[in-house]
C-alpha positions as YAML, in Angstrom:
chain: A
units: angstrom
residues:
- id: 1
  name: MET
  ca: [82.64, 72.59, 174.64]
- id: 2
  name: GLU
  ca: [81.63, 73.96, 171.28]
- id: 3
  name: ARG
  ca: [77.79, 75.26, 170.87]
- id: 4
  name: ARG
  ca: [75.81, 76.39, 167.68]
- id: 5
  name: LEU
  ca: [72.51, 77.34, 167.30]
- id: 6
  name: ARG
  ca: [70.69, 78.88, 164.05]
- id: 7
  name: VAL
  ca: [67.10, 79.85, 164.05]
- id: 8
  name: LEU
  ca: [65.64, 80.80, 160.55]
- id: 9
  name: GLY
  ca: [61.83, 81.04, 160.88]
- id: 10
  name: LEU
  ca: [60.58, 77.94, 162.45]
- id: 11
  name: LEU
  ca: [64.01, 76.03, 161.51]
- id: 12
  name: ALA
  ca: [65.90, 75.26, 164.46]
- id: 13
  name: LEU
  ca: [69.51, 73.52, 164.35]
- id: 14
  name: ILE
  ca: [71.60, 72.66, 167.23]
- id: 15
  name: SER
  ca: [74.78, 70.99, 167.44]
- id: 16
  name: LEU
  ca: [76.88, 70.36, 170.53]
- id: 17
  name: THR
  ca: [80.12, 68.71, 171.20]
- id: 18
  name: LEU
  ca: [80.65, 67.18, 174.74]
- id: 19
  name: VAL
  ca: [84.15, 65.99, 175.88]
- id: 20
  name: LEU
  ca: [83.98, 63.77, 178.65]
- id: 21
  name: GLY
  ca: [87.11, 64.10, 180.38]
- id: 22
  name: GLN
  ca: [91.00, 63.25, 179.71]
- id: 23
  name: GLY
  ca: [90.70, 59.57, 178.19]
- id: 24
  name: GLY
  ca: [86.77, 59.72, 178.07]
- id: 25
  name: ALA
  ca: [84.63, 59.82, 174.82]
- id: 26
  name: ASP
  ca: [83.75, 62.66, 172.97]
- id: 27
  name: LEU
  ca: [80.08, 62.98, 172.23]
- id: 28
  name: TYR
  ca: [78.70, 65.21, 169.11]
- id: 29
  name: LEU
  ca: [74.61, 65.90, 169.25]
- id: 30
  name: MET
  ca: [72.87, 67.05, 166.55]
- id: 31
  name: PHE
  ca: [69.17, 68.01, 166.22]
- id: 32
  name: ASN
  ca: [67.15, 69.14, 163.28]
- id: 33
  name: ALA
  ca: [63.68, 70.47, 164.23]
- id: 34
  name: GLY
  ca: [62.98, 71.66, 160.83]
- id: 35
  name: THR
  ca: [60.94, 70.12, 158.13]
- id: 36
  name: GLU
  ca: [64.02, 69.45, 155.58]
- id: 37
  name: ALA
  ca: [67.10, 67.93, 155.95]
- id: 38
  name: GLU
  ca: [70.31, 69.63, 156.80]
- id: 39
  name: THR
  ca: [73.95, 68.99, 156.24]
- id: 40
  name: PHE
  ca: [76.08, 69.62, 159.63]
- id: 41
  name: VAL
  ca: [79.81, 69.99, 159.47]
- id: 42
  name: LEU
  ca: [81.42, 67.69, 161.94]
- id: 43
  name: PRO
  ca: [84.24, 69.17, 164.16]
- id: 44
  name: VAL
  ca: [87.55, 66.98, 164.85]
- id: 45
  name: SER
  ca: [87.20, 65.02, 167.62]
- id: 46
  name: PRO
  ca: [89.03, 66.80, 170.61]
- id: 47
  name: HIS
  ca: [90.65, 63.20, 171.34]
- id: 48
  name: GLY
  ca: [91.48, 62.13, 167.73]
- id: 49
  name: GLY
  ca: [89.17, 59.26, 167.27]
- id: 50
  name: ASN
  ca: [86.85, 58.55, 164.33]
- id: 51
  name: TRP
  ca: [83.33, 59.66, 164.75]
- id: 52
  name: ARG
  ca: [80.89, 56.71, 165.02]
- id: 53
  name: LEU
  ca: [77.19, 56.71, 164.75]
- id: 54
  name: ALA
  ca: [75.63, 55.83, 168.11]
- id: 55
  name: VAL
  ca: [72.00, 57.03, 167.39]
- id: 56
  name: ASP
  ca: [70.06, 58.47, 164.31]
- id: 57
  name: THR
  ca: [66.26, 58.31, 165.02]
- id: 58
  name: PHE
  ca: [65.43, 58.63, 161.35]
- id: 59
  name: ARG
  ca: [66.77, 55.21, 160.61]
- id: 60
  name: PRO
  ca: [64.56, 52.16, 160.60]
- id: 61
  name: SER
  ca: [64.92, 49.81, 163.69]
- id: 62
  name: PRO
  ca: [67.55, 48.15, 164.30]
- id: 63
  name: GLN
  ca: [69.74, 50.67, 162.59]
- id: 64
  name: ASP
  ca: [68.88, 53.60, 164.37]
- id: 65
  name: LEU
  ca: [70.44, 52.72, 167.97]
- id: 66
  name: PHE
  ca: [73.58, 50.97, 168.52]
- id: 67
  name: GLU
  ca: [75.07, 49.34, 171.69]
- id: 68
  name: ALA
  ca: [78.05, 50.66, 173.02]
- id: 69
  name: GLY
  ca: [81.33, 49.39, 170.98]
- id: 70
  name: GLU
  ca: [79.03, 48.56, 168.48]
- id: 71
  name: GLU
  ca: [78.61, 52.10, 166.74]
- id: 72
  name: ILE
  ca: [79.40, 52.47, 162.95]
- id: 73
  name: VAL
  ca: [82.36, 54.38, 162.10]
- id: 74
  name: LEU
  ca: [81.28, 57.12, 159.97]
- id: 75
  name: ASP
  ca: [82.86, 56.94, 156.05]
- id: 76
  name: ASN
  ca: [82.47, 60.58, 155.71]
- id: 77
  name: GLN
  ca: [84.36, 62.41, 159.01]
- id: 78
  name: GLN
  ca: [83.71, 65.83, 157.63]
- id: 79
  name: VAL
  ca: [79.98, 66.08, 157.22]
- id: 80
  name: TYR
  ca: [76.51, 64.27, 158.26]
- id: 81
  name: ARG
  ca: [72.96, 64.71, 156.90]
- id: 82
  name: VAL
  ca: [70.47, 64.88, 159.66]
- id: 83
  name: GLU
  ca: [66.94, 64.13, 158.24]
- id: 84
  name: ALA
  ca: [64.01, 66.68, 159.38]
- id: 85
  name: ARG
  ca: [62.74, 66.07, 162.74]
- id: 86
  name: SER
  ca: [65.73, 63.89, 163.66]
- id: 87
  name: SER
  ca: [68.38, 63.58, 166.27]
- id: 88
  name: VAL
  ca: [71.95, 62.34, 166.00]
- id: 89
  name: ILE
  ca: [74.69, 61.13, 168.37]
- id: 90
  name: LEU
  ca: [78.07, 60.24, 167.20]
- id: 91
  name: ILE
  ca: [80.74, 59.23, 169.75]
- id: 92
  name: ALA
  ca: [84.31, 59.27, 169.23]
- id: 93
  name: ARG
  ca: [86.80, 57.52, 171.73]
- id: 94
  name: PRO
  ca: [90.32, 58.20, 172.07]
- id: 95
  name: GLN
  ca: [92.62, 56.12, 169.99]
- id: 96
  name: VAL
  ca: [94.81, 53.60, 172.25]
- id: 97
  name: PRO
  ca: [98.57, 53.62, 171.35]
- id: 98
  name: ALA
  ca: [99.84, 50.09, 170.35]
- id: 99
  name: ARG
  ca: [101.83, 48.27, 173.20]
- id: 100
  name: ALA
  ca: [105.32, 47.73, 172.15]
- id: 101
  name: GLY
  ca: [106.81, 44.45, 172.65]
- id: 102
  name: GLY
  ca: [103.66, 42.41, 172.50]
- id: 103
  name: ALA
  ca: [102.15, 40.45, 175.51]
- id: 104
  name: LYS
  ca: [104.56, 38.76, 178.29]
...
């Protein structure tokens, strides 16, 4: 589990990576309690999947919360801008290798 906490005056940024067991999804949680937007550097997903947007509390409904399996793949897998006083949850599921030989 990776943790980062930075406090500058009244600005508090927190990010946390949760690895949900072998074969499970990875979650990356970002919290910006400050009054200005901040750009977070995204870690590589431990299971190698692409980061997908599950929740962004700054976005207007219905683009703020996505059903499981309906999350949006991020165009930029390196950074994500978290607006002031907002929270973001990213999810990355392990990539499933293609089955050889097709269905029988």
